[in-house]
Backbone as numpy.savetxt, mean C-alpha at the origin, in Angstrom:
# Nx Ny Nz CAx CAy CAz Cx Cy Cz
-0.73 17.21 -13.46 0.01 17.49 -11.90 1.62 17.31 -12.94
2.81 18.45 -12.15 4.17 17.73 -12.93 4.70 16.84 -12.03
5.56 16.09 -12.45 6.44 14.73 -11.86 6.67 14.75 -10.36
7.34 16.05 -10.58 7.77 16.03 -9.02 6.88 16.24 -7.97
6.04 16.89 -8.37 4.69 16.93 -7.58 3.91 15.86 -7.21
4.08 14.57 -8.15 3.24 13.11 -8.13 4.11 12.78 -7.08
5.39 12.84 -7.37 6.32 12.15 -6.01 6.04 12.58 -4.72
6.32 14.21 -4.55 6.25 14.61 -3.72 4.45 14.16 -2.94
3.33 14.30 -3.84 2.07 13.56 -3.44 1.98 12.14 -2.55
3.27 11.43 -3.31 3.24 9.94 -2.99 4.04 9.73 -1.69
5.08 10.62 -1.29 5.42 10.92 0.04 5.06 10.90 0.74
4.10 12.33 0.59 3.31 13.18 1.42 2.23 11.40 2.33
2.05 11.03 1.13 0.78 9.85 1.53 1.42 8.70 2.39
2.68 8.27 2.54 3.35 7.19 2.74 3.82 7.47 4.04
4.38 8.88 4.33 4.76 9.31 5.56 3.67 9.53 6.11
2.30 9.92 6.16 1.17 10.43 6.53 0.31 9.30 7.34
0.64 8.21 6.73 -0.36 7.59 7.37 0.70 5.80 7.66
0.64 5.52 8.53 1.71 4.31 9.04 1.69 3.00 7.90
-0.23 2.52 7.29 0.18 1.72 6.95 -0.98 2.35 5.45
-0.05 2.45 4.33 -0.72 3.09 3.40 -0.49 2.06 1.86
-1.80 1.64 1.01 -1.47 0.63 0.10 -2.08 1.42 -0.92
-1.62 1.70 -1.88 -1.90 1.79 -3.76 -2.55 1.07 -3.72
-3.14 0.79 -4.14 -4.05 0.06 -5.08 -5.14 0.00 -6.18
-5.78 -0.76 -7.00 -7.40 -0.66 -7.94 -8.19 -0.66 -7.10
-9.22 0.44 -7.22 -10.00 0.59 -6.36 -9.86 1.14 -4.71
-11.03 0.72 -3.74 -10.29 1.04 -1.94 -10.61 0.15 -1.35
-10.69 0.09 -0.36 -10.49 -0.62 0.91 -12.09 -0.97 0.73
-12.92 -0.30 0.68 -14.38 -1.25 0.66 -14.86 -1.72 -0.73
-13.94 -1.64 -1.85 -14.56 -1.73 -3.33 -13.34 -1.95 -4.45
-12.55 -3.34 -3.86 -11.43 -3.29 -4.45 -11.84 -3.65 -5.81
-10.75 -2.93 -7.08 -11.18 -3.36 -7.91 -10.73 -4.41 -9.23
-9.50 -5.13 -8.36 -8.86 -6.20 -8.92 -8.42 -7.16 -7.67
-7.96 -8.74 -8.39 -8.51 -9.37 -7.41 -7.07 -9.67 -6.71
-5.88 -8.21 -7.03 -4.68 -8.12 -5.97 -4.81 -7.96 -4.73
-5.31 -6.60 -5.63 -5.91 -5.53 -4.70 -6.69 -6.06 -3.14
-7.60 -6.72 -3.84 -9.13 -7.81 -3.20 -7.29 -8.67 -1.61
-7.19 -8.97 -2.66 -6.39 -10.09 -1.60 -5.74 -9.23 -0.44
-5.03 -8.03 -1.34 -3.98 -7.27 -0.13 -4.87 -6.85 0.83
-6.21 -6.44 0.28 -7.12 -5.75 1.78 -7.45 -7.10 2.53
-7.44 -8.18 2.25 -8.17 -9.25 2.94 -6.77 -9.43 4.15
-5.33 -9.30 3.07 -4.13 -9.27 4.16 -4.43 -9.07 5.05
-4.72 -7.66 5.03 -4.40 -6.37 5.82 -5.29 -6.68 7.09
-6.91 -7.00 6.67 -7.86 -6.74 7.64 -7.43 -8.56 8.58
-7.29 -9.12 7.90 -6.93 -10.51 8.71 -5.36 -9.78 10.01
-4.60 -9.08 9.37 -3.29 -8.80 10.73 -4.06 -8.02 10.81
-5.03 -7.74 11.71 -5.61 -6.41 11.88 -5.39 -4.92 11.86
-4.70 -4.35 10.62 -4.33 -3.57 10.47 -5.33 -2.11 10.42
-5.02 -1.06 10.88 -6.00 0.27 10.53 -5.09 0.96 9.09
-5.63 1.04 8.03 -4.96 1.41 6.80 -5.46 2.28 6.31
-4.72 2.69 5.18 -5.52 3.85 4.01 -4.91 3.35 2.82
-5.96 3.59 2.08 -5.65 3.32 0.52 -5.58 4.67 -0.75
-5.05 4.59 -1.61 -4.90 5.52 -2.55 -5.59 4.15 -3.93
-6.58 4.56 -4.88 -7.44 4.50 -6.02 -6.35 4.57 -7.29
-5.19 4.18 -7.35 -4.62 4.90 -8.83 -5.45 4.94 -10.31
-6.53 4.10 -9.67 -7.50 4.15 -10.78 -7.87 5.91 -10.93
-8.16 6.09 -10.38 -8.46 7.76 -10.35 -7.65 8.96 -10.26
-6.40 8.43 -10.87 -5.21 9.28 -11.14 -4.17 8.85 -11.96
-4.16 9.03 -13.19 -3.08 7.96 -14.00 -1.99 8.83 -13.78
-1.59 9.99 -13.46 -0.21 10.36 -12.72 0.14 9.86 -11.77
-0.13 9.38 -10.59 0.28 8.54 -9.37 -0.17 6.96 -10.07
-0.83 6.71 -10.52 -0.79 5.19 -11.57 0.55 5.38 -12.01
1.51 5.71 -12.71 2.82 5.49 -13.09 3.72 6.37 -11.70
3.40 6.97 -11.44 4.56 7.82 -10.46 4.62 6.99 -9.47
3.93 5.74 -9.03 3.44 5.05 -8.09 4.64 3.72 -8.13
4.78 3.35 -9.30 5.53 2.52 -9.77 7.16 3.36 -10.06
7.46 4.48 -10.48 8.65 5.06 -10.22 9.08 4.85 -8.64
8.17 5.58 -7.84 9.12 6.05 -6.74 9.05 4.84 -5.87
8.82 3.30 -5.93 9.00 2.21 -5.33 10.30 1.47 -6.11
10.26 1.89 -7.68 11.36 1.02 -8.52 10.05 -0.18 -8.38
9.34 -0.53 -8.23 8.02 -1.59 -8.62 7.76 -1.37 -9.41
7.02 -2.55 -10.64 6.20 -2.62 -11.65 4.83 -2.44 -11.70
4.76 -3.44 -10.50 2.91 -3.09 -10.25 2.50 -2.90 -9.06
1.14 -2.75 -9.38 0.10 -2.57 -8.45 -0.81 -3.88 -7.82
-0.74 -3.56 -6.11 -1.03 -2.98 -5.58 0.41 -2.97 -4.73
0.60 -1.92 -3.84 2.07 -1.40 -3.20 1.83 -1.01 -1.56
2.09 -2.03 -0.62 1.59 -1.62 0.76 3.47 -0.77 1.13
3.19 -0.04 2.26 3.95 0.69 2.53 3.47 1.06 4.63
4.65 0.33 5.03 4.37 0.83 6.53 5.07 1.63 7.25
5.16 2.94 8.07 5.96 3.35 8.41 6.87 4.20 6.95
6.48 4.46 6.17 6.84 5.34 5.00 7.98 4.46 3.86
7.92 3.11 4.76 9.21 1.90 3.83 8.36 0.72 2.50
8.77 0.83 1.96 7.76 -0.01 0.84 8.18 -1.62 1.18
6.98 -2.01 1.11 6.82 -3.62 1.39 6.75 -4.82 0.57
6.20 -4.28 -0.50 6.05 -4.73 -1.90 4.78 -5.07 -2.04
4.09 -6.09 -2.87 2.65 -6.17 -3.24 2.49 -7.67 -3.07
0.81 -7.66 -3.46 0.29 -8.62 -2.39 0.98 -10.29 -2.51
1.88 -10.59 -3.82 2.67 -11.75 -2.90 3.53 -11.72 -2.18
4.00 -10.44 -1.86 5.18 -10.34 -0.93 4.22 -10.32 0.67
2.85 -9.81 0.67 2.19 -9.65 1.70 1.68 -10.93 2.07
1.20 -11.58 1.00 0.92 -13.04 1.33 2.10 -13.82 2.24
3.13 -13.80 1.24 4.80 -14.49 2.55 4.65 -14.17 3.55
4.73 -12.28 4.23 4.94 -11.49 5.61 3.43 -12.20 6.31
2.37 -12.53 5.53 1.68 -12.90 6.14 1.78 -14.49 6.77
1.63 -15.17 6.04 2.10 -16.85 6.19 3.34 -16.72 7.21
4.56 -16.20 7.20 5.26 -16.06 8.07 5.31 -15.43 9.71
4.48 -14.62 9.93 3.90 -13.52 10.79 4.59 -12.60 10.93
5.56 -11.94 9.98 5.84 -11.41 9.71 5.22 -9.74 10.28
4.05 -9.65 9.01 3.67 -8.45 9.05 2.47 -8.58 10.11
1.82 -9.13 10.89 1.41 -9.34 11.90 2.15 -8.56 12.90
3.44 -9.15 13.44 4.60 -8.61 14.16 4.77 -7.10 13.62
4.76 -6.97 12.48 4.41 -5.56 12.15 3.55 -4.11 12.26
2.93 -4.81 12.17 1.27 -3.95 12.84 1.01 -4.40 14.54
1.20 -4.85 14.76 1.26 -5.15 16.09 2.35 -4.15 16.78
3.52 -4.05 16.11 4.43 -3.18 16.62 4.07 -1.31 16.21
3.26 -1.38 15.53 2.50 0.62 15.34 1.69 0.39 16.09
0.76 -0.37 16.63 -0.25 0.13 17.45 0.51 0.26 19.05
1.53 -0.28 19.24 2.47 0.02 20.44 2.90 1.67 20.61
3.18 2.24 19.14 3.23 3.64 19.23 2.54 4.54 19.46
């Protein structure tokens, strides 16, 4: 996959899914602790979300880091906007911001 088509592929995923998590493994079988923590946070907040396993595609694994200018995985996108990784997700969960965002989605 060319660099441009990787970026287009990523953009399509984040725009077509209201809540999109790029992670190691998937929402049923996370492949690292940070990914498992991210899935747990989304579930605790009642999110309906899709995942992409970056371990399945090395081009997407490197491309997602460029897409958001963020060096680590997992990466969460809500309504096409990059929010951050598991630490930022935990902060947003603890202060109620994530739940508010997710509840706002179901109203749309």
